[in-house]
Every structure is written in structure tokens, then in C-alpha cells.
N, C-alpha and C positions, 0 to 999 in steps of 0.2 A: 647594638644588641646587648643587654646587662646579662641576662641569663636565660635558658631553656631547659626544658624537660619534657619528657613524654608521659602519657597518661591513658588508662584504659577510656577513660569518659570524662569529658571536661566537666567543670564545674561553673555554675551549680547543676549538680546530677538531676537528671529527669527521671531516671530508673534507679535502681538498687540492687545490689548482689549482697545478701545476707545469710546469716548460718547462725545456729544456736551454740552457746558457750556454757558451761555450767558455772555457777558463781563459785568464787575461789574459798568461801567461808560455808557456803551450803549448797552442796553439789545437787540437792533438790530443785534448787531454783535454777531454770534455764534463763540465759540473757541474749537478746537478738543483738548480734553483732553485724555491722555492715562491713564490706571489705572494698578497700580501694586499691587498685593496681597500678602503681607508679613506677618511673624510672628514676635513676640517681638525680640529683640536683632538683627534685620536685619542691621538697620543703623550702629550699633557697629561693628557688624561682617565685614561689607565692609569697614568700616573706612570712611562713608561718613560725611562731615561737615554741623553740624546742624548752620546756620547762625542767625537764630531769633527762638525762643520759645523752645520747648522740644521735644524729640523723644518719643516713644511709652514707657509706663511702666506699668507692671501688679499692680503697687500701684494705679492707676487710674482705676478702674472698667469699667468706661465708654469708654475708649480708643477704646475696641473691635468694639462698635457700632457706636460710635458717633464722633470719631475723625479722623482727615486726616492731613497727612503732604503733603506739596506742594514743587515742585521744584522752582528756580528761574524764570525761563522761563514760568511758569504757573502764577505767580503772575503778571509778565511783560505783558503777553497776555491777562489775566482777566482784567488787570487794577485794581488790588487790592492795594489801598493805606495805609491800615492798616491792615494786613493779619491776624495775630495773634488774636484768638477770634471771627474772622469773620465766617458768616454761609456759607459753602461750600455744595449746595445740602442739605442734610439731616445730615450734619456732621459740625463739627467745626475744623477751621483750628488751629493746635496747634503748630505747626512748619514748617519753611521753611529750607530746603536743599539745598547745592550751587549744580548748575548744574552738572550732570555727564553723561556720554554717555549711554543710555538705550540700544540701539542698537548699531550694527557696525558704523565705521567711515565713511560708505557710506551714511548715513544719518545724517539729522541735530537731536539735542536735543529737544525733543517735550515737551510740556507741560504736566507735571506729577503730578498724585495724587497717593500717597502712602497709602494703607489702611491695617488695620489689618484684618487677615481672619483666621479662623479655622478649616475651611473645606475643602479649595482647595489647601492645600499646599501638591505640588508633588516633589519638590526637597528641598535639604538640603545644604545651605553654610557652609564650615567650614574652619575656620582660623586657621591654625596649624603652629607650628613653623617650620623653615627651617630644613629638614633632619631626621624629624620625621615620614614620611608620610609611610614607610614600617612597621613602629611598630602601628601606628594608623589604618591603614585599616581593619586588624582582629578585633579590637575592634567594629569600625564602623558597618562592615558585622554583628556582633554577635548582636549588638542593633538593627541594622535595621529588621533581620528576627523577632524579637520578635515584633517589629510595624508592618510590613507589609509582612508577611511571603509568601503572594500571589505574590509578586512582587521580581523579580531579583535584586540584589544588583549591581549597575554599578557605576563607578565614572569617573570624567574627571577633570582633573587640568586645571586650567586656561592658563596654558601654551598649552595644548591639543586644547582649545577651539580656542585659537588665532591661532594655526596652521590650523585649520578647516576652520575657516571663511576667513582668508588672505592666502590661501594656492594659489589662483590664483594670487594674488599680488606677494607673493615670486617667483613663477615661471615665472612670467612677467619680474622681476627685474633681475631674472638670464638671462633671453633670452635677454634683453636690454642689459645688461653688455657685455655678449659675442658679440652681433650683434655691439654695439659701439666699443669694441677692433678691430674687424675685419674692421670696417669701417674705423677708423683711421689710421689703418696700409695699407690699400688698398688705402686710400686718401693720405696718406704720400710718397708711393711708386708712385703712380700716379702723384702727383705735381712733384717728384724728376724727373721722366721719362720726364715729359711735359717741365720743364725748362730744362733739359738737351737737349732736341732735340731743343728747341728755341735758346738755345744759340749755339749749333754746326751748326745749319742751318745759322747761322748770322756770320760765320767765315769771310766769304768774306766782308761783310759790315764793320765789325771791322777792317780788314786790309786796306780797302779804307780809314776809318777814320783816321787809323795812318799815312798813306802816306799824307793825306791833313792836317796834323798837329795836330790831336787830341792825347791829353795826356791819358796815360793809366787811369788815376783816372777819367776823364770825361768820358771815355767809359764806365767804370763800373757803375759810379752813372747814367748813362742815361738809360742804362739797368736795372738796380735795380729799378729806379723810374718807368718805364714803367711796369715793374711785380708788383711793388707795387700797381699801380692804379686797374690792374688785380683783385689782392687780395681784395682791397677794394670793387670793384664792385661785386665780388662774396660773400663777406660778407653781402652786404646792400641787395642783392636779396635772400639771403637764410633765413634772419631773419623773414619775414613777413610769410614765409612758415611753420618755425620751431614755430613761436608763434602760428599758426593757428592750427596746429595738436597737438602741446602739450595743448594748451587751451582746445580744444574738449576732449581730455584725461582727464585731471584735472577736467573736469566739473563732471565727474561721481563720485566725492568724495566732501562730505561736508566740510571736513578739509584738505586743500590742501595748498601746498606751491606757492608763486608767482615766475615765472620765473626771476632770477635775471640777471641784465644786465652784471654781471663779467663772467658769461657762455658765453656770446657771444664773450665778450673781449678776454677771454682764448682761444677761438676757433680761433679767428681772431689773436692773437700773434703766436699761434702753427703754423697757416697756412703761417704767415710770416716768421717765421724763417725757416721753411722747404723751402719755394720758395726762399727768398733772399740769403739764406746761400748756396743753389744750384746754383742760378745763380751768385753769388759772385765767387765761386769757378771754375766754368768752364769759365766765362767771364775773370776773372783775368788770367787763365791759356792760353787763347786766345789771350788775349790784349798783353800777353808778346813773342807771337810767332813772328817770322819775318814776315814783312807783305808780302816780296816775296812769302813765303811758304802760307801765309794765302789766297793770290788771286790766287793761283792754287788750292786750295781747291775745290773739287767736292763732 
């Protein structure tokens, strides 16, 4: 085991404990600040980065009652110019930690105050070396029964927590992936069939153009150009629809990617390749047919 620390509620927190604090620059502005009750070594165990000041230490007897550590968001929202040593309610700010996700990625990082507490520690974080969990668990259970024999010993790894919290996203990703694959296949077969139908129904037209002196190249280029226009129109019409529904879905998350232009470009290129290759193949075949046979085509 590398390190251990107690906490009132494990991370990512499912609930919240918050209170209102006045902004340091304008007392009329109230800021919602969430609280996190922890034990010594909490910051070290989670590997949080202290960017100003110091962390909690048993060497300072006043830390338990009089000290608080804020995150960057709290300093920003509260408008604290010189946080270290400033009074924060009944406590003194001794450190600032870099922002971290207190809850899941569905919500923003809140203004946070981390406080020491020796009465409401319900869970314990364990930082252990990879591959040592099986040997560590019996020792942890033994110690737990000494401290809290009335409460059963249960544990979850960080991987288990992520699986629980983001299970719906994983399921949705699987569904979307399968649906996308089938949609692409159906669309490709549909484009292939449609272009084949258009090309074959214009056999007489191609025959007449050849009789009137049009070259095979000009006939092929004209049909390719016509179908290229249809692909462009379809792409332009589909982009706003896709953007609307994807934006609505992504708004459910505080941390989200933007829809890059290359996604639409890749779709356009794929559709163009399928349509133009099909049109070219069938048009080339028909354009080389004897015009007499083409004009007899029914």
C-alpha cells in the first residue's frame, strides 16, 4: 500500500453538501460552494496538485478546526485575489489545489472547499501498487473489523466505480456503433442500387447522344456531374439535421467534444466514391454498347 486517507463520501460524489458564501469583491453576490470532509493524507493519496500554499498536516494542530483548502474554481468564483492566509468563513485558507472532477463528467467542476474532519469519515481511499490488491484485501478487512466491527467490509476499485457511473454511456456507444455500421452498409447498398437504376434507365438517352456525335468521355462526365450535384445537395441538407441532434445529445455533458468538419467531409467523400464509381462503371459499360442495341433497349 502506498497511501491511505479517509473521506466522508468517495469520489466521484453522487450527492453534494453545499452552502452559500459571499463574493470577496461584491458581498451581494452569493457563490454556491460545495464541501468535502476528508482526513489527513487525502490530497497525497489522490495525487491532487497543490498549486499554492500547503496541504493539511498533523504538525499544525490548528488544521483540524481552522484550516481549509480551496480549488481553483472557488478562488475564481469568490474573487479572491490573495487566497493564502485569507479568512474563509470561520477558517483560514492554507492551500489551493488544481481543479479536479468532484462528480461525474455530466456536471461542471464546482467551487470546492476541502476541510478536515475526524467525526464523519465513512469511506477510505487506498492507493496501492498495481497487482497487489489480492494480497492487500485480507489485511484491509482485518483492520476494518477492528475499527468498525458493526459495519460490513465492502470495497470497489476505481474501475468498478467508472463502470457503474458510465454504464449507460458504454451501452449507448455499443448501440450507436452497431447502428452506424448497419446504416452505412444500407446506405451504400441503397446508393449502389439507385445509381444502377438511374444508369440503366438512361440507356436510350446514351444511345441517342452517341448517334448525335457525343463521345464516350463526354457522356460519362455529364452523368458523373449530375450525380455529383445530387450528392452535394444531399450532404448540405443532412449537415444541419445531424448538427442539431448531435448538439442536443452533447449538451447532456459538461465536458464534450465539438463536431469536427472532417466528419462531414469523410461522409461526403464516402458517398461520392460509392455513387461516382457505380455511375462510372455502368455508364462506361452502356456507352460502349452499339447505339442500335441501346435504342432497342426497353
